[in-house]
C-alpha positions in Angstrom: -37.4 -5.3 -218.6 -37.1 -5.5 -214.8 -39.3 -2.4 -214.5 -42.2 -3.9 -216.4 -43.6 -5.6 -213.3 -42.7 -4.6 -209.7 -41.9 -7.3 -207.2 -42.1 -7.0 -203.4 -42.5 -9.6 -200.5 -44.2 -8.6 -197.3 -45.8 -10.8 -194.6 -45.5 -14.1 -196.6 -47.1 -12.4 -199.6 -45.5 -11.6 -202.9 -46.9 -8.5 -204.7 -46.5 -8.4 -208.5 -47.5 -5.0 -209.9 -48.0 -4.5 -213.6 -46.0 -1.3 -214.2 -46.9 0.4 -217.5 -49.3 2.9 -216.0 -48.9 5.3 -218.9 -50.3 2.6 -221.3 -52.9 1.3 -218.8 -50.5 -1.7 -218.2 -50.9 -2.8 -221.8 -49.4 -6.2 -222.6 -46.3 -6.8 -224.6 -44.4 -10.1 -225.1 -41.7 -8.7 -222.8 -44.3 -8.1 -220.0 -45.7 -11.7 -220.4 -42.1 -13.1 -220.2 -41.5 -11.0 -217.0 -44.7 -12.2 -215.5 -43.6 -15.8 -215.8 -40.2 -15.1 -214.3 -41.7 -13.4 -211.3 -44.3 -16.1 -210.6 -41.5 -18.6 -210.7 -39.5 -16.4 -208.4 -42.3 -16.3 -205.9 -42.8 -20.1 -206.1 -39.1 -20.6 -205.4 -39.1 -18.2 -202.4 -39.8 -20.1 -199.1 -40.9 -16.8 -197.5 -43.9 -16.6 -199.9 -47.2 -18.4 -199.5 -49.5 -16.4 -201.7 -49.1 -14.1 -204.7 -51.1 -10.9 -205.3 -51.2 -9.5 -208.8 -52.2 -5.9 -209.2 -51.8 -3.0 -211.7 -50.2 0.4 -211.2 -52.1 3.6 -212.1 -55.7 3.7 -213.3 -56.2 0.1 -214.3 -55.3 -3.5 -213.8 -54.7 -4.0 -217.5 -56.4 -2.7 -220.7 -55.2 -5.6 -222.8 -52.6 -6.0 -225.5 -50.7 -2.8 -226.5 -52.7 -1.9 -229.6 -50.3 0.9 -230.5 -47.8 -1.8 -231.1 -49.9 -4.6 -232.5 -52.8 -2.8 -234.2 -51.4 0.6 -235.3 -47.9 -0.6 -236.2 -49.0 -4.1 -237.2 -46.3 -5.9 -235.3 -46.8 -9.7 -235.7 -49.4 -9.2 -238.4 -48.2 -11.5 -241.2 -48.6 -11.1 -245.0 -51.8 -12.5 -246.7 -50.1 -15.9 -247.0 -49.6 -16.4 -243.4 -48.2 -19.2 -241.3 -50.7 -20.2 -238.6 -48.2 -22.2 -236.6 -45.8 -19.2 -236.4 -48.6 -17.2 -235.0 -49.7 -20.0 -232.7 -46.1 -20.4 -231.3 -46.0 -16.8 -230.3 -49.5 -16.5 -228.8 -49.3 -19.9 -227.0 -46.1 -18.7 -225.3 -48.0 -15.7 -224.1 -50.9 -17.9 -222.9 -48.6 -20.2 -221.1 -46.9 -17.2 -219.5 -50.2 -15.9 -218.2 -51.2 -19.4 -217.1 -48.2 -19.7 -214.8 -50.6 -17.9 -212.4 -53.0 -20.8 -212.7 -50.2 -23.5 -212.6 -48.4 -21.8 -209.8 -48.2 -24.1 -206.7 -48.8 -21.1 -204.6 -52.3 -19.4 -204.7 -52.7 -16.3 -206.8 -55.1 -13.4 -206.3 -55.9 -10.8 -208.9 -56.7 -7.3 -207.5 -58.7 -5.6 -210.2 -59.4 -1.9 -210.4 -60.3 0.3 -213.4 -60.2 -2.2 -216.2 -59.3 -5.9 -216.8 -60.3 -6.1 -220.4 -59.2 -8.0 -223.6 -55.9 -9.6 -222.8 -56.0 -8.0 -219.4 -59.0 -10.3 -218.6 -56.9 -13.3 -219.8 -54.3 -12.4 -217.1 -56.9 -11.7 -214.3 -58.9 -14.9 -215.0 -55.7 -16.9 -214.9 -55.4 -16.2 -211.2 -57.0 -18.6 -208.7 -59.1 -15.8 -207.1 -60.2 -12.5 -208.5 -61.4 -9.6 -206.3 -62.7 -6.5 -208.1 -63.7 -3.0 -207.3 -67.4 -2.9 -207.8 -67.1 -0.1 -210.4 -64.2 -1.9 -212.3 -65.0 -3.3 -215.8 -64.1 -6.7 -217.2 -64.8 -8.1 -220.6 -63.3 -9.3 -223.9 -64.2 -6.7 -226.5 -62.0 -8.2 -229.3 -64.6 -11.0 -229.5 -66.3 -8.6 -231.9 -63.3 -8.7 -234.2 -59.6 -9.3 -234.0 -59.4 -11.7 -231.1 -60.4 -14.9 -229.2 -59.5 -15.3 -225.5 -56.6 -17.7 -225.6 -56.9 -18.8 -221.9 -60.5 -19.8 -222.5 -61.4 -19.1 -218.9 -64.8 -17.5 -219.6 -66.6 -20.8 -220.2 -64.9 -22.5 -217.2 -65.8 -19.7 -214.8 -69.3 -18.8 -216.2 -70.7 -21.8 -218.0 -71.8 -22.0 -221.6 -74.7 -19.5 -221.7 -73.1 -16.6 -219.8 -69.8 -17.2 -221.6 -71.7 -16.9 -224.9 -73.4 -13.7 -223.6 -70.0 -12.1 -223.1 -68.2 -13.4 -226.1 -71.0 -13.1 -228.7 -71.3 -9.4 -227.8 -67.8 -8.3 -226.6 -69.6 -6.4 -223.8 -68.0 -5.5 -220.5 -69.6 -5.9 -217.1 -68.8 -4.2 -213.7 -67.4 -5.9 -210.7 -70.8 -6.2 -209.0 -72.2 -8.2 -212.0 -69.1 -10.2 -212.4 -69.3 -11.4 -208.8 -73.0 -12.1 -209.0 -72.4 -14.2 -212.1 -69.6 -16.1 -210.5 -66.9 -14.8 -212.9 -64.9 -13.4 -209.9 -64.9 -14.2 -206.2 -65.9 -10.8 -204.8 -66.7 -7.2 -205.6 -66.2 -4.4 -203.1 -66.3 -0.6 -203.1 -63.1 0.7 -204.7 -62.0 2.3 -201.4 -62.2 -1.1 -199.7 -60.4 -3.1 -202.4 -56.9 -3.1 -200.8 -58.3 -4.2 -197.4 -60.4 -7.0 -198.9 -57.5 -8.4 -200.8 -55.2 -8.1 -197.8 -57.7 -9.9 -195.6 -58.0 -12.8 -198.1 -54.3 -13.1 -198.7 -53.6 -13.0 -195.0 -56.1 -15.8 -194.4 -54.5 -18.0 -197.1 -50.9 -17.1 -195.9 -51.6 -18.8 -192.6 -51.9 -22.2 -194.3 -48.7 -24.4 -194.9 -47.4 -24.3 -198.4 -47.8 -28.0 -199.0 -51.5 -27.9 -198.0 -52.1 -25.0 -200.3 -50.4 -26.8 -203.2 -52.3 -30.0 -202.7 -55.7 -28.3 -202.5 -54.9 -26.2 -205.6 -53.6 -29.2 -207.6 -56.7 -31.2 -206.9 -59.1 -28.5 -208.0 -57.0 -27.7 -211.1 -57.0 -31.3 -212.1 -60.7 -31.3 -212.3 -60.5 -28.5 -214.9 -57.8 -30.4 -216.8 -60.1 -33.5 -216.8 -62.7 -31.3 -218.5 -60.3 -30.5 -221.3 -58.9 -27.1 -220.4 -55.6 -27.6 -222.2 -57.2 -28.8 -225.4 -59.6 -25.9 -225.3 -56.7 -23.4 -225.0 -55.0 -24.9 -228.0 -58.1 -24.3 -230.1 -58.7 -20.8 -228.7 -55.1 -19.8 -229.4 -55.3 -21.1 -233.0 -58.6 -19.2 -233.4 -57.0 -16.0 -232.0 -54.5 -16.1 -234.8 -57.2 -16.7 -237.4 -59.3 -13.8 -236.1 -56.3 -11.4 -236.6 -55.6 -12.7 -240.1 -59.2 -13.1 -241.4 -60.4 -10.5 -243.9 -62.3 -8.8 -241.0 -59.3 -8.9 -238.8 -57.1 -7.4 -241.5 -59.7 -4.7 -242.0 -59.6 -3.8 -238.3 -55.8 -3.7 -238.3 -55.7 -1.5 -241.4 -58.4 0.7 -239.8 -56.1 1.2 -236.7 -53.1 1.8 -238.9 -54.9 4.5 -240.9 -56.9 6.3 -238.1 -55.2 5.1 -234.9 -56.3 2.3 -232.6 -58.6 4.5 -230.4 -60.8 5.2 -233.4 -60.8 1.6 -234.5 -61.7 0.5 -231.0 -64.5 3.1 -230.7 -66.0 1.8 -233.9 -65.8 -1.8 -232.8 -67.1 -1.3 -229.3 -69.9 1.0 -230.3 -71.4 -1.9 -232.4 -71.0 -0.1 -235.7 -71.0 -2.5 -238.7 -67.9 -4.6 -239.3 -68.1 -5.8 -242.9 -68.1 -9.5 -243.7 -65.0 -10.2 -245.8 -63.5 -6.8 -245.0 -64.1 -3.8 -247.2 -63.1 -0.2 -247.5 -61.8 1.5 -244.3 -64.2 4.1 -243.0 -63.4 7.7 -244.0 -62.7 10.5 -241.6 -66.2 11.8 -242.3 -67.8 8.5 -241.4 -65.9 8.4 -238.1 -67.4 11.8 -237.2 -71.0 10.6 -237.9 -73.2 10.0 -234.8 
């Protein structure tokens, strides 16, 4: 478990590195628990003033591990399902991600490659997000089998652009994300490390108590707008989306043909039948 996320402290900065590069840093419950532990560790360390979260390999995070949760069906309940059992599990993951937001010390997400699906939940839980201009961010499971449990899209983008993203499941590049105000900044990929270091160094020169007070004040404004209640609703909806007829159709599709085929069908905009229906045949998968 200790290898799921790397931890290093340098120059008053703690670096947390999602470390499943062979799976594009796909999320498991164990990874979420480890994230919470390391955020707490950085908060308890007097040598740390700012936390930088990054991903090893080709991406920040491509979301939940669909080989485990879609192909194998882990956590998918029988047709008579218990929504509170599902909520309990997913709310714990959401709360683990949101230790980044609740951390007294500022958090910066350094995004390259992809921060999509659950990976976008983690990135958008950070106080500040800096992206490579060619990186992609989005929540594709909004098309079927998911609802973003941290609910940060609407708080960062406002209603109309949040609807633009979540009614389509599209992804956008870093340049667009910065222009829309979803993230702080987008820079060429070759300049990403330097941009994050410059920002983290600027923050690291401020006393910890000053950082904490500014952050608590800003976060309280979001709490006053109902952030916690919105997350409860989003987390319940996430469980419903995975146990609706359409959600079960998607999971059965992944179990039969593999999650890459199911994801390609979903993300290409091919029809998802209301109420579920037959799983596409291999011949249908091969159609243009």
